Every structure is written in structure tokens, then in C-alpha cells.
N, C-alpha and C positions, 0 to 999 in steps of 0.2 A: 643629624648635625651639620649644620652649613659649612661649608668651606670661604677659600678668601673669593673662590671664582661664583660662587653661589649653585652648586651641586649637593643635590641630597643623592647621592650614593645608596647609601646603604637602606635608606628609606622604599628607596624605588624597589629596591630587590625582595626588601619584605614585601611587599604591597603586591606586586608581582605573586610569592608565592601564594598567599590566601587567595587569589583569583582561582587555583585550582583545590580549593577545599569544597566540601560538602559544606552548608549549612542547616544546622539544626536550630530552630526558633524556641525561644521563651518567652513568653508572657506573665508577669509579675501584675495584679491587679489587687491593689491596697490600697486605704484612704489615711492610712496613718503611713506619714511620710518618714518618719523615723526608721519604722520598722522595715519599709519601703526598702531604703537606703542599705540598711543593714543587709538585708534577704541579697540585695542583688551586690553589693561587693563582695561576699561570699559567694556568689555565683562564679563572678568574674573569674576568683581562687581556683576555680574546675577547669580540669582541662579534658578536652573531647577526644575520642581516641583518635586512632591513625587517621587522615584523611580525609575528617572534617572540624568544624567549628562551630563556635556557640554565639547565635545572636540574643542580643537582650533587649525587650522593649517592655512598656512601661505603662500602666494607666493607676488614675487614682482615684476613677470612678467607673458604675456599670457602662455610662452612657459612651466613655474612653475606651473605656475594653469592647467596646460593639464596634465604633471606628476603627481600633486596632486588628480587629476579627475580620471584619471586611476589607481590608488592607491587605492581609497578610493570612488570607486562607491553611496558610501550609505552617501555622503555626503546629510544633509537636506536643507541649507538656508548657501550661498552665497552671499558676498558682493562683487560687483566690482565697479573699478573707471573706467570711461566711458573712459579718456583720459589718455593710457600709454605711448608706448613704441611709437605708430603712434594716431592717432587724433581719431579713431574709434576701437582702439583694445578691449576693452570694448565689444562693441556690436559688436566685430565679436565672442567677446568670447559668449558671449547667446548664439547666431547664429548656433554656435558649439554646444552649452550643447544641443539646440532643437532639434534642425534640422539632426547634424551627430551624434551626441550619443545617439540622441534619449530618453532622460532623461524628460519627462513631469511634474514627479513628486517634480523633487526639486528648492526650492523657491530661487527665484532671486530679490535680491535688488542693485538697481546703485545708485551708488555715483556718483556726481561731483563738482568740485569745478569751472566750465563754465557753468553755467547754461544757456546760451546764445549761448554756441554753439550746444549742442541737445537740444532742444528746451524740457519739458514734455509733451505739448502733441503729438508731434509726435514723439517720442519716444513710446510711450504709446500702441498708433496705430499701428505700424509698428514689433516691438520685444514683443514676448513673456514673458515679464517681471510684476512682483508683485507690487515690487512697488519703485520708483524713488524720490532719495531726495538730495537737495543740502548740501555739509558737511558743510557747516555753520549753517544751523538749523538742527542738528541731536545734541540732545542735550541727556544726559542719561539718562531720563525719556524715551525720542521718542525710543532710544533706545529698551530698558528692554519690550514697547508696540509694536516695531519690530519683536522683536524676537518672543517674547511669542504667538504673531498673525501668524505670520508665521509658528511658529515651530506648532499648534494645527492644523493649516492648511497642513501640511504637516505630521504628524500622521494620520489625515483621509483618505488622500488620498493614502497614504500606505498600512493603511487596506482595502481601497477598493481596491486596486491592489491586494492585498495579498489574499483578498474574492475570485475575481474573480480567479485568479490563481488554487486557492484550489478545485475551484470548478469546474474548467476547469481538473483537475489530477481525481475528484470523476468523472466526466464522461468519461473521455477515459477509467479509472480504470474500472467502473460499464458493458463498451462497452465492455472490453476484457473478464470479468468476465461470463458474461451472455452468450459469446463465447464459453462456455466449457457448454459440456452435460452429461460429466461424474464428479461422485464424485473426482478423485484422482487429474485430470486437473485441477478442480473446484476450491479446496483447497488448490492448490499449488499456483494458478494466485491469489485468495486470498489473503494468504502470500506476493506474490510478489508485490498488488499494494498498500497495507497498509504499505508495507517498503518505496515504489513509492512517497506516501503521506508525511511519517515522513521524507523522505530525510535521512533514517538508511544506515549508510557505516559499522557499526562496530556489531549492534544489528541482530538480527534475530526473527523468529517465529514459532511457532508449530501451527498447525489442529489436532484437537482431537477428538474422538467421546466420549459422558460419555453416559447411561444406564439410568434408571429411578430409577435402585436398587442403593442407595447412596453408598452400601457396594463394589460395584464390582469398578475393575480398570480402569482408563480412558483410552485408547489405542492412541499412537501417529500413525495417518493416513499420515500427510506432514508434511516437515521442510523447515526451510529457513535460510540462513543466519549462525550466531554461532549456532542453532541446528542444523545444517545437521547432518547427519550420529546417527540419534537418531529412525527413521522410525521405526515403528512396537512395541517400547519397552512402557513400563506404565509410565506415566507423570511425576508420583510420583518420584522416584529417581531421573528426570535430571531438577530439577526446586529446584531454591535456594529458603531458607524458607519463606523469603514476598512474592516472586511471589505465591508461592503453597500457600500458607494463602489468595492470593486474588482469586487464581483460585477456589479454597472449595467453601468462600465465595461468587463468581457469579455463578458456580453452586445451592449452597444451595438457594441464594437468587434470582437465576433466571432473570440475571440483567448483564448489563455491570459494569465492574472495571475500573476505569482509577488513573493512581499514575504518578509521575512524569519521572517516567523510564521505564515504564511499563504499557500495557493496555490489558484486558481480555476479550473477544466480548463475550456472550451468545446467542447463536440461537437454540430456540426451535421450532424443528419440527412435532409437535404431530402424523402426517404423517407416520415417519417413524419410526414406530412399539415400542414407546417408547423411540426411540434416540434420542440428543440434542448433537449439536454440540456445541465446544469452542475454539476460537480461542487468542492464546495467543502471543503477540510482546513485544518483549525485543530493548528500541530503546535506543543509543549512546549519542541523545540531548535528552531534555527536550520537553514532550510534551505540548506543549502551549494550552492555551483555545481556540486559531483560529483551530487549528491540532484535539484537540480532537472534537470541532462541525464534522470539517469536516470527523472525523471518524466515528460519530454517522449515518452524512447522508449516507456514503458510507455503514455500516451494514444496513440500508435500503432498499438498494438493494442488499445486499449480502443475508439476510433474503428470498427477492422474486427469488434471485438465485436458492436455497435451495426448494423453491414451486416447480419454473420449474422441478429440476430435479427429483422430487419426482413423479409430474407430468409424467415424459418424463419416467422416470422407472416403472411406472405403465402400463402405454401403452406399453411399450416396453416388458411388463413381461407377458401384455395380447396377445399381437401378435404376439410372440416365446418362450411360454411356454406353456405347456400342464397342465390347473390348476387341473386337478385331479390327477393325478401324481406328479405335481412337476418338471415335464420334460421339457430339450428344445423340442419343436417340429418340424412339415417339414419345415414349414415357417423360422426357424433359422440354419436347416442344407442348406435349400435353400442357405441363404444369406453369409451362411459361404461358400462355392463353389463359387459364383458370386464376394467373396472379395482377394479370390487367384489370382494369379499372373502365367501365364502358366508355369515358372520353379517350380511351387509351385504344380501345377497339376500334372507336369509329378512325381512328387514324393510322392503322393498321392493317395489310391485307396479308393475307396469306398463298403464298406461290410454290406450287405442286412442280418438282422435276422427276418425270420419269424417264428412263434411259428405254428406246426402242430397242424393241426383240433383244432385250436383257436375259432370255432366258436359252434363246438358241446361243448367243455368243457361248454363254455359261458352259453350256453342252457342247459345244466346238474347241474352247479354248481355254476351258478349267478355271477353276477357284482361283488362283494366284493370280490370274490376268484380267478376269472379271473384281477381286480384291484394287489389284493398280487403275482402273478404269475409273471404279467408282472416287479412289481417292485424286485424278486427276480431273475428273467432271465437279465434284466439292472443291476443289482451286479455283477452277475455272468461276464458277459461280459467284466466292467469295469475290475475287478481281473482277470481276462484272458489277457486283455491287456491293462492293467496299463503302463507295462514296456514302450509302443509303442506309448504313450500318446495322448489315443483317444479321437476325439469328437463326442458323441452317442448323438441322436435325433430318438424321438416316432416318425418315419412316417405315421404312422396307430394304429389302435385298436388294432394291431392284430402282428406289425412290427418295427423291429428297424435299422437305418442307422448310419453307424460307417465309419467317416475319418480315415484312418491310413497310416500310411509311409509304401511304398513300402516296407521295412525292414521290415517288420513283417513275421514270420515263422506261417503259419497256421495249419502245422500239430501241433503246440504245442496248438491254440486253440481246435482244432477236442479233442484230448487226456484229456485237460478238461473239456469240454462240456459230454465226454464219461466217466469218473470215475467220473463226478460232480451229487449225488441225489439233485431232486429238491423237497423236498418236502413242503404242507402245513401244 
């Protein structure tokens, strides 16, 4: 009702309440307008269960029904008259829904005013329908029972189909991230696959590391979607207050946090020298209970991926690093050379630095002295050639190998070493 000032207070509140309800769509296909009006009026009197509402659609012919089906692929229940433009129009429409469109979830109820034309036993065997009723036997009470039972069945089937699709997404996502063997590509793949699971179009995600020290600032390692462009920055200034609060809570309680429009995943990796990893995902769509479950399943695969990367990094460290000096070794230099293409090799020089009388120094001054000497020599090489972006490795206990551009000026390096005194 409109008051003197032209305000529609109650109507606005009712409309707002309806927006929170999930919709179950029902389509009636009937060429007898009188019967269809009676059927629709009876359906309007039915009340859906809490949290749901009915949306009624009508069609007076098979072409109109085809248009409605194309515009509303989520129709849950359809009432179809057997005889319309032709004697078997309704039967052909059923076949189109099941075989052509491939919709196996929609509940189909056939109605007939001529039961002798299409016997129930033959129709139930021939077609994939759920119920078959004579119009004269369809009372209001029976209609309530038909709608309730078929809606319940449709909801269960839809949930199973959605769960199957979701688990397939998780499986594909897990395969995708498990193919990544470095933290940069792995973290980006995690964000991308979470966005796929949630069907994010306007949201995005952040992947960051957290040190065991609660006072230290978390740095962003990878970004996706609306968060693009802030890689390498601290997390705090780049998050809304509510999201930042959940982010801190996830670190403090060491667990996942799920909210309506964002999720925070905490991944504990004790093998990574006290560093843990956190993924923050903002979704433009509300995160449903089912999606929350799928994300929990996916997070288990992410945790496994962290363990695999940690193990791979450790093996790489042992294979390509000199543990005593924490420098790249001969294997690493050999791999770098093998990974070059022909053009890169033509533009690269290999320079060997051999420490004069190293064995005599080692015999005289001992192991600790020689380690310090090697570190000083390494740093001197770095300082001398840093402008040429050198790749340096320890190729023996007394020699370094360096890959450097052919454009380097060797006279600068010679002058540097002649003027620099290396002292213990």
C-alpha cells in the first residue's frame, strides 16, 4: 500500500526477503489453456520448504517449451501434456529433453486426458519419465505430493552431479599443481585452480609466506585476478580490514578460515626452516558449503605439493650445492651449460679461477683458513664481474668456474685483483 509520501515500505521488505531464497523452477506444457490455468493456480497455492520458492513457467506448445528450456536450463520439474499439436508431441518432447539436450536430472511428469491413447505401462517402459497421471485423477493433494517428492529427488540428484563435477575439478586442479616443481609456478597454479573451483570472475587471490616470528611482515609471493600487481609487497596494507583480521587469525590459530566472500588457507611446512604459507582468496560469488568442502579436499593436495617441493628443493640442494661453503658446485655449472642453446653459448665465456699454491696453504694453515680464503675469493669475483651478471660455481676444492658474457672486459678484472689484497 502507498502512503501519502509515496513510500512502499512493506513491499520493499518483502522483495528483499525473497532475494535470499533459492528458486525451484516448474514448467507446465499444455495446449488446453483452461486446464493449464487451473494447474498453475493449484501450483501457486503450494508452499516450498524453508529457504526455497517456486518459479512457475508456462508453454502452450512444443516450440514454446523448447524456447523455455533453452532459456532456463535449470528447470527442476516439468509437466507435459501427451497430446498437443500432434498426438505424440509430448512424447517427442520427452525424448528431446533426455536424448537431444541430455538432461537426465530434470523430473518429468506426463499428463494425459486420453489414457487409452498412450497406455501407462508402455510409456513407462519406453520413456525415461518419473510419473504418468490421468488429468482427471490429479487432485490438489496429489499435486502437492508429486511436487514435493520430485523436488526432493531433483535436489539430491543435482547435489550428486554438482559434487561429481566439483571432485573432477579438484582432481584436475591437483594434477595441474603437482606438475609444478618450483615455488613460483606452484603458488600461481594454486591460486589459479582455486579460482577455477570457485568460478571466480571478479575476485582473485594472494599467495604469501609467513615466518615463525609473529612480529615479522608477510610478503606476497604470487597474485591472481584483482590482486595482480602487488607481488613482493607486504600483505597488511593490501588487504581490507575484515580479510586482514581473518588472515591474522589463520596464522595465529594455524588453520583455515572460511567466510562468505573470502577464504584463508594456512599450510604448515616445518621442513621449510620455520616458514609457512598462506593463500587468501576473494570470491565475487558466495562460497557455498559444497565449495568449502571441495577447497578443503584441494588444500590437502596443496599440502602434499608443498612437501614434494620441499623434498625436491632439498635434493636439488644436495646435488647442485657445495654444503661446506653453500655455493653452487660443478654439477650446477655443468647443468647451466647444457641448458644453453647454441646462440647463448656463442655469447658466453667460461673463465676458470685457480688458487695458486692452494694445497700448500691448506697444509700450512688448515681447513678453516682455506674455507675463509675460498669465500673471500668468491666474493672478490662477484664484486669484480657483477656488472656482467656472472654465474659462478665451485668446480674443485681450489678452483671456481664462471659463465660470463663475451662483452666483459678482462683488463678490469685483472686490475681489480692486482689492487685488492685478500687477507684473513
